[in-house]
ZATOR-294946 format. One record per residue: residue number from 1; residue in three letters; x, y, z of N, C-alpha, C in turn. Coordinates in steps of 0.2 Angstrom, whole numbers, m for minus. Example, Ala and Ser with C-alpha at 12.3 -4.5 7.8 and 13.67 -1.06 7.14 Angstrom:
// residues 2
1 | ALA | 66 | m28 | 39 | 62 | m22 | 39 | 66 | m16 | 39
2 | SER | 64 | m11 | 35 | 68 | m5 | 36 | 64 | 0 | 39
END
This chain:
// residues 111
1 | MET | m336 | m2 | 43 | m339 | m3 | 51 | m340 | 6 | 51
2 | GLY | m342 | 8 | 55 | m345 | 15 | 59 | m351 | 16 | 63
3 | GLY | m352 | 20 | 68 | m359 | 22 | 71 | m357 | 23 | 74
4 | GLY | m350 | 18 | 79 | m350 | 18 | 87 | m348 | 11 | 89
5 | PRO | m347 | 11 | 96 | m346 | 4 | 98 | m351 | m1 | 97
6 | ARG | m358 | m1 | 99 | m366 | m4 | 98 | m363 | m7 | 89
7 | SER | m363 | m2 | 85 | m361 | m5 | 80 | m359 | m6 | 77
8 | LEU | m350 | m8 | 79 | m346 | m11 | 78 | m345 | m18 | 85
9 | SER | m349 | m19 | 89 | m351 | m23 | 93 | m357 | m29 | 86
10 | LEU | m363 | m25 | 83 | m368 | m31 | 80 | m362 | m33 | 70
11 | GLU | m360 | m27 | 71 | m355 | m29 | 66 | m351 | m37 | 66
12 | LEU | m348 | m37 | 73 | m340 | m41 | 77 | m346 | m47 | 74
13 | GLY | m351 | m45 | 81 | m357 | m53 | 81 | m359 | m56 | 75
14 | THR | m362 | m53 | 70 | m361 | m55 | 62 | m354 | m59 | 61
15 | LEU | m352 | m56 | 61 | m343 | m60 | 59 | m343 | m66 | 62
16 | GLY | m343 | m67 | 68 | m344 | m74 | 74 | m348 | m76 | 71
17 | ASP | m354 | m75 | 72 | m359 | m79 | 68 | m357 | m86 | 61
18 | ASN | m354 | m82 | 56 | m351 | m83 | 52 | m345 | m87 | 51
19 | LEU | m341 | m88 | 56 | m337 | m88 | 54 | m333 | m94 | 63
20 | ILE | m336 | m96 | 66 | m336 | m102 | 71 | m340 | m107 | 69
21 | PRO | m349 | m106 | 63 | m348 | m116 | 60 | m341 | m115 | 56
22 | VAL | m339 | m114 | 54 | m331 | m114 | 47 | m327 | m115 | 54
23 | VAL | m324 | m114 | 56 | m320 | m114 | 61 | m323 | m121 | 64
24 | ASN | m327 | m124 | 65 | m328 | m130 | 69 | m327 | m132 | 65
25 | GLN | m327 | m133 | 58 | m329 | m139 | 53 | m324 | m139 | 53
26 | ILE | m316 | m134 | 54 | m310 | m138 | 51 | m309 | m141 | 54
27 | GLN | m306 | m142 | 64 | m309 | m142 | 67 | m311 | m151 | 65
28 | ASP | m317 | m150 | 65 | m320 | m159 | 66 | m316 | m164 | 59
29 | ILE | m312 | m159 | 54 | m312 | m160 | 47 | m305 | m163 | 51
30 | PHE | m297 | m158 | 53 | m292 | m160 | 55 | m293 | m169 | 63
31 | SER | m297 | m170 | 64 | m299 | m174 | 70 | m300 | m179 | 70
32 | GLU | m300 | m179 | 61 | m301 | m188 | 60 | m296 | m189 | 54
33 | VAL | m292 | m186 | 55 | m284 | m187 | 51 | m282 | m190 | 52
34 | PRO | m279 | m198 | 53 | m274 | m200 | 55 | m269 | m197 | 58
35 | ALA | m266 | m201 | 63 | m263 | m195 | 70 | m254 | m196 | 65
36 | PRO | m252 | m201 | 60 | m245 | m197 | 58 | m244 | m193 | 50
37 | VAL | m254 | m192 | 47 | m252 | m187 | 43 | m253 | m181 | 48
38 | SER | m258 | m183 | 50 | m262 | m175 | 55 | m257 | m170 | 57
39 | PHE | m255 | m163 | 58 | m252 | m161 | 60 | m258 | m155 | 66
40 | ALA | m253 | m151 | 68 | m260 | m148 | 73 | m264 | m139 | 71
41 | LEU | m266 | m140 | 72 | m272 | m132 | 67 | m270 | m130 | 74
42 | GLU | m265 | m122 | 69 | m266 | m119 | 73 | m269 | m112 | 73
43 | LEU | m277 | m112 | 75 | m281 | m106 | 76 | m278 | m102 | 80
44 | PRO | m283 | m97 | 80 | m280 | m88 | 81 | m279 | m87 | 86
45 | GLN | m276 | m86 | 92 | m280 | m86 | 101 | m278 | m80 | 103
46 | ILE | m279 | m77 | 106 | m279 | m71 | 111 | m276 | m72 | 119
47 | ALA | m272 | m70 | 122 | m271 | m66 | 128 | m275 | m61 | 131
48 | VAL | m278 | m60 | 135 | m283 | m53 | 138 | m277 | m55 | 148
49 | VAL | m276 | m48 | 145 | m272 | m51 | 152 | m271 | m42 | 155
50 | GLY | m272 | m43 | 162 | m274 | m34 | 165 | m275 | m33 | 172
51 | SER | m273 | m28 | 174 | m275 | m28 | 181 | m281 | m27 | 183
52 | GLN | m283 | m30 | 187 | m290 | m32 | 192 | m296 | m27 | 192
53 | SER | m303 | m27 | 187 | m306 | m23 | 187 | m303 | m17 | 180
54 | SER | m300 | m19 | 175 | m299 | m17 | 170 | m301 | m17 | 162
55 | GLY | m308 | m23 | 162 | m312 | m22 | 158 | m308 | m28 | 155
56 | LYS | m306 | m32 | 159 | m303 | m39 | 154 | m309 | m42 | 152
57 | SER | m313 | m47 | 157 | m320 | m50 | 151 | m326 | m45 | 149
58 | SER | m322 | m41 | 149 | m329 | m37 | 146 | m326 | m37 | 136
59 | VAL | m318 | m34 | 136 | m316 | m38 | 129 | m316 | m44 | 127
60 | LEU | m317 | m48 | 133 | m317 | m56 | 129 | m326 | m54 | 125
61 | GLU | m332 | m51 | 130 | m340 | m53 | 130 | m340 | m48 | 123
62 | ALA | m335 | m43 | 122 | m337 | m37 | 113 | m334 | m41 | 111
63 | LEU | m327 | m45 | 110 | m329 | m52 | 105 | m329 | m56 | 102
64 | VAL | m333 | m59 | 107 | m338 | m63 | 106 | m345 | m61 | 106
65 | GLY | m347 | m57 | 108 | m355 | m51 | 106 | m360 | m58 | 107
66 | ARG | m357 | m59 | 116 | m363 | m61 | 120 | m360 | m61 | 127
67 | ASP | m365 | m57 | 132 | m361 | m57 | 140 | m363 | m65 | 142
68 | PHE | m361 | m65 | 145 | m359 | m75 | 147 | m353 | m75 | 154
69 | LEU | m351 | m69 | 154 | m344 | m69 | 162 | m349 | m64 | 168
70 | PRO | m347 | m70 | 175 | m350 | m66 | 181 | m349 | m57 | 180
71 | ARG | m352 | m54 | 184 | m349 | m47 | 185 | m350 | m50 | 192
72 | GLY | m347 | m42 | 198 | m349 | m40 | 203 | m341 | m34 | 202
73 | PRO | m345 | m34 | 213 | m342 | m29 | 215 | m333 | m31 | 216
74 | ASP | m333 | m39 | 218 | m327 | m40 | 219 | m326 | m45 | 214
75 | ILE | m317 | m48 | 212 | m312 | m52 | 209 | m319 | m55 | 207
76 | CYS | m321 | m58 | 199 | m326 | m63 | 199 | m325 | m70 | 193
77 | THR | m319 | m69 | 190 | m315 | m75 | 186 | m308 | m74 | 188
78 | ARG | m308 | m77 | 195 | m300 | m79 | 196 | m297 | m81 | 190
79 | ARG | m297 | m86 | 185 | m294 | m91 | 186 | m291 | m91 | 178
80 | PRO | m289 | m91 | 172 | m288 | m92 | 166 | m296 | m96 | 164
81 | LEU | m298 | m91 | 156 | m303 | m93 | 155 | m300 | m97 | 148
82 | ILE | m303 | m102 | 144 | m303 | m103 | 136 | m308 | m106 | 134
83 | LEU | m311 | m100 | 130 | m318 | m101 | 128 | m316 | m104 | 119
84 | GLN | m321 | m107 | 118 | m321 | m112 | 112 | m328 | m111 | 110
85 | LEU | m329 | m107 | 108 | m337 | m107 | 102 | m342 | m110 | 98
86 | VAL | m347 | m114 | 96 | m349 | m120 | 94 | m357 | m119 | 94
87 | LYS | m355 | m118 | 85 | m362 | m116 | 85 | m365 | m124 | 84
88 | ALA | m373 | m122 | 86 | m378 | m130 | 88 | m382 | m128 | 82
89 | PRO | m383 | m134 | 76 | m387 | m134 | 70 | m394 | m133 | 72
90 | PRO | m402 | m131 | 71 | m406 | m131 | 74 | m411 | m137 | 71
91 | LYS | m416 | m140 | 76 | m419 | m148 | 73 | m424 | m144 | 70
92 | PRO | m423 | m149 | 66 | m429 | m149 | 58 | m436 | m146 | 61
93 | GLY | m439 | m141 | 60 | m448 | m140 | 63 | m445 | m139 | 71
94 | GLY | m442 | m137 | 73 | m441 | m136 | 82 | m436 | m130 | 82
95 | PRO | m439 | m127 | 90 | m436 | m122 | 90 | m427 | m118 | 89
96 | PRO | m427 | m113 | 87 | m419 | m113 | 86 | m420 | m114 | 96
97 | PRO | m410 | m118 | 93 | m405 | m120 | 98 | m405 | m112 | 105
98 | ALA | m406 | m115 | 112 | m405 | m111 | 115 | m399 | m107 | 116
99 | GLU | m393 | m102 | 116 | m388 | m98 | 118 | m386 | m102 | 127
100 | TRP | m382 | m105 | 125 | m380 | m105 | 136 | m369 | m107 | 137
101 | GLY | m367 | m106 | 138 | m363 | m107 | 142 | m361 | m113 | 147
102 | GLU | m354 | m117 | 145 | m353 | m122 | 151 | m345 | m120 | 151
103 | PHE | m342 | m121 | 157 | m336 | m121 | 161 | m332 | m129 | 162
104 | LEU | m326 | m130 | 159 | m324 | m135 | 160 | m323 | m135 | 168
105 | HIS | m324 | m132 | 171 | m323 | m132 | 179 | m329 | m134 | 182
106 | LEU | m334 | m135 | 177 | m340 | m135 | 183 | m345 | m141 | 175
107 | PRO | m342 | m145 | 172 | m342 | m149 | 166 | m352 | m149 | 169
108 | GLY | m357 | m148 | 163 | m363 | m152 | 163 | m367 | m143 | 168
109 | LYS | m365 | m140 | 168 | m368 | m133 | 173 | m369 | m128 | 166
110 | ARG | m373 | m126 | 165 | m374 | m121 | 159 | m377 | m115 | 166
111 | PHE | m376 | m112 | 158 | m374 | m104 | 161 | m378 | m99 | 154
END
């Protein structure tokens, strides 16, 4: 890797694009294993902690490779966030799927 933050962001975005479907498949497989046999799949987790306006949301967006969190001069993300990335396969012969985000506290509302 090299070439500055923009190059790093593009390379991480590509890595994420390739990794997300694999993680989703693994989760689907383990969700179908019967309860007595199954075990908890411990996926990597990241906690971002810091004072107000210190760049926590920017760190998460950089890791995901997308701008999706609210921005403003006041406090915008007032609660803990759990992000799960899901890659929607395109419909055969159709346009590529639109990118959107949905928060659990606002079900059905897409951003």
